[in-house]
C-alpha positions as CSV (number, residue, x, y, z in Angstrom):
1,M,44.8,103.7,160.6
2,S,48.3,102.1,160.7
3,D,49.9,103.1,163.9
4,E,53.6,102.8,162.9
5,I,54.2,104.8,159.8
6,T,57.9,105.8,159.7
7,L,60.1,106.7,156.8
8,N,63.2,104.7,157.6
9,G,62.6,105.2,161.3
10,Y,61.8,108.9,160.8
11,E,59.2,110.7,162.9
12,P,58.6,114.4,162.5
13,T,59.5,116.8,165.4
14,E,58.8,120.4,166.2
15,D,62.6,121.0,166.1
16,E,63.0,120.7,162.3
17,P,61.9,123.0,159.5
18,F,58.2,122.8,159.2
19,M,56.9,120.7,156.2
20,N,60.4,119.9,154.9
21,D,60.6,117.1,152.2
22,R,60.9,114.3,154.8
23,M,58.0,115.6,156.8
24,R,55.8,115.9,153.7
25,A,56.8,112.3,152.6
26,Y,56.0,111.0,156.1
27,F,52.5,112.6,156.1
28,R,51.8,111.4,152.5
29,D,52.8,107.9,153.5
30,K,50.6,108.0,156.6
31,L,47.6,109.3,154.7
32,I,48.0,106.7,151.9
33,A,48.3,103.9,154.4
34,W,45.2,105.1,156.2
35,K,43.3,105.4,152.9
36,N,44.4,101.9,151.9
37,D,43.2,100.5,155.3
38,L,39.8,102.2,154.8
39,L,39.5,100.8,151.2
40,R,40.3,97.3,152.4
41,E,37.7,97.5,155.2
42,S,35.2,98.7,152.7
43,R,35.9,95.8,150.3
44,E,35.5,93.4,153.2
45,T,32.2,95.0,154.2
46,L,30.8,94.8,150.6
47,E,31.8,91.1,150.5
48,N,30.1,90.5,153.8
49,L,26.9,92.3,152.7
50,Q,26.8,90.3,149.5
51,R,27.3,87.1,151.4
52,D,24.7,87.9,154.1
53,S,22.0,89.1,151.7
54,A,20.2,85.8,151.9
55,N,16.5,86.1,152.6
56,H,15.7,85.2,156.2
57,P,12.4,83.4,156.7
58,D,12.2,84.5,160.3
59,I,11.1,88.1,160.6
60,A,13.3,88.8,163.7
61,D,16.4,87.5,161.8
62,R,15.5,89.6,158.8
63,A,15.0,92.7,161.0
64,T,18.4,92.1,162.7
65,S,20.0,91.6,159.3
66,E,18.5,94.8,158.0
67,T,19.6,96.8,161.1
68,D,23.2,95.4,160.8
69,R,23.2,96.3,157.1
70,A,22.0,99.9,157.8
71,I,24.7,100.3,160.4
72,E,27.4,99.0,158.0
73,L,26.2,101.3,155.2
74,R,26.3,104.3,157.5
75,A,29.8,103.4,158.6
76,R,30.9,103.0,155.0
77,D,29.4,106.4,154.2
78,R,31.4,108.0,157.0
79,Q,34.5,106.2,155.7
80,R,33.8,107.5,152.1
81,K,33.7,111.0,153.5
82,L,36.9,110.4,155.4
83,I,38.6,109.1,152.3
84,N,37.6,112.3,150.5
85,K,39.2,114.3,153.4
86,I,42.4,112.1,153.0
87,D,42.4,112.8,149.3
88,M,42.1,116.5,150.0
89,A,45.0,116.4,152.5
90,I,47.2,114.6,149.9
91,K,46.2,117.4,147.4
92,R,47.3,120.0,149.9
93,I,50.7,118.2,150.3
94,D,51.0,118.4,146.5
95,D,50.1,122.1,146.3
96,G,52.2,123.1,149.4
97,T,49.4,124.2,151.7
98,Y,49.3,121.0,153.9
99,G,50.0,121.6,157.5
100,F,48.9,125.3,157.5
101,C,45.8,126.5,159.2
102,E,43.0,127.4,156.7
103,E,41.9,130.2,159.1
104,T,45.2,131.8,160.2
105,G,47.8,130.5,157.8
106,D,50.0,129.5,160.8
107,P,51.5,126.0,161.0
108,I,49.1,123.5,162.5
109,G,51.7,121.7,164.6
110,V,53.4,118.4,164.1
111,K,51.8,116.6,167.1
112,R,48.3,117.6,166.0
113,L,49.0,116.5,162.4
114,D,50.4,113.3,163.6
115,A,47.3,112.6,165.6
116,R,44.9,113.9,163.0
117,P,46.6,114.1,159.6
118,I,43.5,115.5,157.9
119,A,43.4,118.5,160.2
120,T,42.9,121.8,158.4
121,L,42.8,124.1,161.4
122,S,45.3,124.8,164.2
123,L,44.2,123.6,167.6
124,E,43.4,127.2,168.6
125,A,41.3,127.8,165.5
126,Q,39.5,124.5,165.9
127,E,38.6,125.4,169.5
128,R,37.3,128.8,168.4
129,H,35.3,127.1,165.7
130,E,33.8,124.6,168.2
131,R,33.0,127.4,170.6
132,R,31.1,129.3,167.9
133,E,29.2,126.2,166.9
134,K,28.2,125.6,170.5
135,V,26.9,129.1,170.8
136,Y,24.8,128.8,167.7
137,R,23.6,125.3,168.7
138,D,22.5,126.5,172.2
139,D,20.3,129.2,170.7
């Protein structure tokens, strides 16, 4: 993800009205830049996979190539899911629900959104969710 997304040097703070126009534009730009980076990486991977699809006569080379291919495809699948989450976040910006916890309705927090712009839960709600998951997992 691009590290330096700023809107004319703007960076959101906790001191300003939550999800004002500038803040929404900042997060939209950040999400779009992240999505574009992922799409570029995906195109590069596809080009590499097409280039490296040569038949390897050596069985060890072929096995290595197939393993590398499987790892790349799993990474692309994770990125596809991430792109979907980015698209959902952009949709939430459009409908005015971005930045608010899906569980409590409270603001998620600028620092958390800056670190994880696809977040849908406040830090507290996320921690509760993870504790519940751990309890069920440990059964």
